[in-house]
N, C-alpha and C positions, 0 to 999 in steps of 0.2 A: 407108329407109322401106319400100321395096317388099318387102324380105325379111321384115319384121315380126319380126326377132329381138330387138328392143328391148323388147317388151311387158312381159315379166316383170321385167327390170331396172328399168324406169322406173315401172311401175304396181304392182309387188309381187305377192305370191302370190294376192291376191284377184282378179287378172285371169286368168280361166281361159278358154282357147280350147277349143272343142269339138274332139273328135278328127276327123281327116280331113284329106286333103291340101288341100282347098279352104277350110278354116276361116280360114286367114290371109288368103286373098284376099277372103273375104266381110267380114272385119273391116276390112281395108284399104279396101275399097269403102265400107263404112259410115262410116268416119272421114272419107273424102273427101266423101261425100254430105252429111253433117251439118256440114261445115266450109266450105260454099260462102259463108257470110256472115261468115267469119272476118276480123277486122281485121288489116291488115298494118302493121307499124311497123318503122322502121329503128333499130337499136341500134348505137351507135358504141363501139368498143373501143380508143380512143386519146384523147389530149389534143390541144389545139392547134387551129389554124385549120381550118375546113372550110366550103366554100361550100354553103349549104343554101337552096334556093329563090332562088338568085342573090344571097344576102346572106351576107357573111362572119360566121361564128359561131366563137367561141373555146370549145372543148369542155372541160368539167371535170365533176366528179361532182355538183355542186350545181345544175346546170341543171334546170329544171322542164318546159320545153317541148320539150326534146330529150333522148332517152334515151341516156345514157352509162353504160357498165358497165366498171368496172376492178376487177381482183382486188386484195386486200390484198398489200402495203401501198400499192399505187398509188392506192387509193381515198382516200388522204389528200390528193390533189391536188384541192382544192376552194376556189373563190373565192366571195365573197358575190355573190349575184345583183344586189343593190342596194347598192353600196358606200356607206358612211357617212363623212362628214367626210373626204373625199379629201385636202383641203388639209392637215389635221392629220396624216393617215396618211402623206402624202408627207414631211412634216417628220420623222416617226419613221424613215422609210426613209433619208433623207439623214443622220440622226443616226448611222447605222451607220458613217459615215466616221470617226467619232471613237473607235471601239473599238480601233483598231490603227493603225500607220503607213499613210500613203497607198499605199505599195507593196503593201500587203495588201488594204486595204478598197476602193480605187478599182477594181482589176480585178475584184474579187468583185461589187461593185455594178454595174459595167459588164456583167458576165456575166448578172446578174439581168434587166437591162432589154434586153439583146441577145437573150436566148433566144426571146422571142415573135416575133422577126424571122427565125427560121430558115426560115420559109415562103418568105422572099424571098431571103436572101443565103447561106444554107447554110454556117455556120461549120464549118471543117474542122480543128479543134484541140481540145485538152483543157486545162483549167486544173488545175494540180496543186499542192495545198497540201502542203508537205513540212516536217516538223519532228520533234523528239524526242517520245517518248511523254509524255503529260501536258501538251503544249503547247497544248491546246484546239483542235486542228485540226477535229475533228468538231463541237465546240460552235459554232465559227465557221461551218462549212459549214451546219449546221442552222439557224442564225440567219438567214443570207441565203436559204436555201431556203424559209423560212417566209413569204416573199412569195407562195408558190404553194399553201400549205396548212398543215396542222397537223403540224409535225415537231419532233423533238428529236434528240439525238445517238444515241439508241437506236432510232430509227424511220426511218433514212435509207433511200431506195429501193433502193440497190444496195450490194454488198459484193464485195471481191475474193476472198471465200471461194466465191462463186458460180462456176458454169462459164461458159466464154466463150459458149456457146450461149444460156444464160439471160440474160447481160448484153446480148448482141446483140439478143435479142428485146425486152428492156426498153428499150433505147435507141431501138428502132423504135416501140414503143408510146408512149413519152413524147415526143410531138411538140411542138415549140415551147415547151418548158419546160426548166428546169434539172434535171439528173439528177445526184445525188451518188453516187459509188461510193467506199465507205469502206474505209480500213485496208489499204493496201498495205504490209506489214511484213515484215521478215526472218523466216525460218523456221529452226528448229533442224535440221530434216530437209532434207538437200540435195535429195532428190527433190521434196519439197513446195515448196521454194524455186524449183526449176527449173520446176515445173508452174505456180506462180503467175506467174512471169516470162513464161512462154509465153502464159498467158491475157491478161496485161496488154498484151503486145506485139501480140497478135491484135486485141484490142478497140481499143487506141489506134490501130493501123494502119487498122482499119476506120473509126474516127472521122476520122482524118486524110485518108483517101481517099474518104470518103463512099460506101463500097461495102459490100455484104454478101457472104457466101460462097455461091457457087452449089453446089447439092446436087441429087442425083437420088434419085428413089424407086426401089423395087425393080423397077418396070417401065421404068426409065430415062427417065421423064418428069421435067421439072424442078420442083423445089420452089420456093416463093416465096423471094425474097431479102429479108432484113431489114436495110435500110440505116438508119444513124442519122439521126434526124429532129429531135433536140433538141441541147442543149449540155451536155457532160459536165464535171463538176468532180470531181476525185479527191482523196483524202487519203492520206497515207502517211508512214512513217518513213524510207523510202528511195525512190529513183527506179528505174523499170524501166531495164535496161541497153540500150545501143545508141544511136549517134548519130542514126540514122534515126528512132527512136522519140522521142528527146528533142527533135528538131526539130519534132515534131508536138504538143508540149505547151508550156505556159508555166508555169515553176516559180515558186511564191510561197513564200518561206521564212517560217515562223511560229515566233516565239520568245515564250515565255510572259512573260518579263520586259519585253517591249515592248508588251504588251497593256494596255489600260486596263480593269481589272477592274470598276471602278465603272460605267463606261459600258456594259460588257457586261451587268452585272446590271440596270441600268436598261432596256436594250434588251430583255432577256428578259421583264421585267415588262410591256412594251408590245408584245410580239411579235405578239399577235393583231391589231394595227392594220396590220401590213405587208400582209396579204391585201387590205385595202381600198385600199391604195395601188396594188397590182398590178391589182385589178379596175377602178379608175379609169383606169389606164394602158391597159388592154385596150379599154375603152370609147372612149378617145381615139384609139387606133390604128385601130379597126375601119373607120371611114369613110375613112381615109387609106391603106388597105392597097394598093389598086390604084395610087394615085399614087406611093407609096413604092417599089413594084416598078420604077418607071421612074427614080426619082431616087437611090435609095440606092447602086446600083452605082457611079455616078460619084463620089459622096461618099466611098465606100470607097477608090476608086483614088487620090483626092486625099490621104487620110490615109496610104495606103501609101507614096506618094512622099515624104511628110514623114519617115517612119521608115526609109527605105531606105538612108540614108547610113551607111556603115561597118557594115552588118549582117553578123553572122557566118554567117547562113544566110538564104536567100531567103524561107523560110517565116516568119521572125520578124516582119518588117515587116507581113506579111499578118495575122498574129495580132493585133498591136498595133492595126492599122487596124480590125479587127472590134470590139475592145473600145472604141476611141475612138468608133466609130459608136454603140455602146450608150449611152455617156455623152452623145453628141449628142442622141439621142432623149429621154433622161431630162431634159436641160436644156430641150429644147423643150417637153416636158410641164410641167416646173416653171414655165416662163415663162407658159404659157397658163393654168395653174391659179392663178398669182400667188403662188407660194411663195418664189421667188428674184427678187431685183432684177437688173438688167442688170449691175451691178458684181459681184454675187455669182456670176452666171453666168460672167462673164469670168474671175473668180478661180478657179473650179472647173475651167474649161476649161484654164487654165494649169497648175494642179496635176495635172490628168489627164495632160497632155502630158509634164510632167516625170517623173511617177511611171512612166508607161509606157516612157519612154526609159531610165530607170534599170533597170527590170525587163528590158527588151530587152538591155541591155548585160550585165547579170549572167547572164541565161539564155544569151546568146550565148557567154559564156566556158565555161559548162557544156557546150554543144554542141561547142565546139572541143576540150575536154578528152576528149570521147568519140571524137574522130577517131582511127582506128587508127594513122595516121602520127604523130600527136602522142603517142599512148601509147607507140609504139615509141621515138621520139626521147627522150622524158622518161625511159623505163626505161633506155635506153642511156646517157644522160647520168649517171643515178644510179649505174649500174654502173661507169662510167669514174671517177667521183668517188671511189667506194669501193674502186677497184682490183680489182674482181671480174670485169671483162670480160676475156675471153681470145680 
């Protein structure tokens, strides 16, 4: 401001400064003199929880009493200020469990209701939908993301075509929400393939470590770090390589012939109702947030101990415990709203435990297969069988 070099850029050619070295100083002084009664307002450039005037508020683009500014396509994150028919909307949300097998829908719905808790428990993993092209991975991801705004498979907030810096900043901005990063797919060009794999490894490692990259400016002062503050769900036809990377994700296999197309179509017709379910959930969470900060870590540790037996990697029970926590909060909300009976709650809790155990076992096998020692032994065994070892 003090240099006043912005005048022509911002005000155009009609803004003419008189000649003379002091002209800019006089203009600067005039602006400041006539701005003494200027109104000051705070504009937030992220989603999620923020304590404003000692009250927890959940920020999104539709708020009227708090200024929130998000650039496209992030301005699609918008919840109704006054949710309508929360009970009916929650039934629509629970109906998503029928669009695919439990091993697909339960972790996705758990992630939806876990994401607003990132303020408290900081999930350090990524859910990864993997399947052949045309298996409706992006359609499923958009359907579950529609709890947070108006989305479809062509308007997802992230893509693996983006740079790692752009995705890092996006995961920082999208606080306490679900963020979809779409289309990790094989590339014909080996250089492009390697570049995409490096991007995925960097982003997933950042998500798994809840850390940003430290960088310096030209004068060697530190730039801000952008740590992930939400929950990432990725889609792809393949998985990023490396045992360390795969230990930081939970793989969900999607097969088109196992999807219920009729249920998907019906869910898409009612997709606008999902935002009302999430808005009701946020209203229910807000007065409980300080209490949950005290109780949720203990509940998470209990879940982790249940999933710890025979785990292929120590991170897997932690991931499953986070998702179980998301279902716990969903069931508590459904109980209070009166959507599910106690018998239905118990049944869904049992289905959740069974589905997560199965997922953990399947993904654990993937992690083992990425162990360099396992790769060496299996390759050596194959060579001995074929008689090619010398």
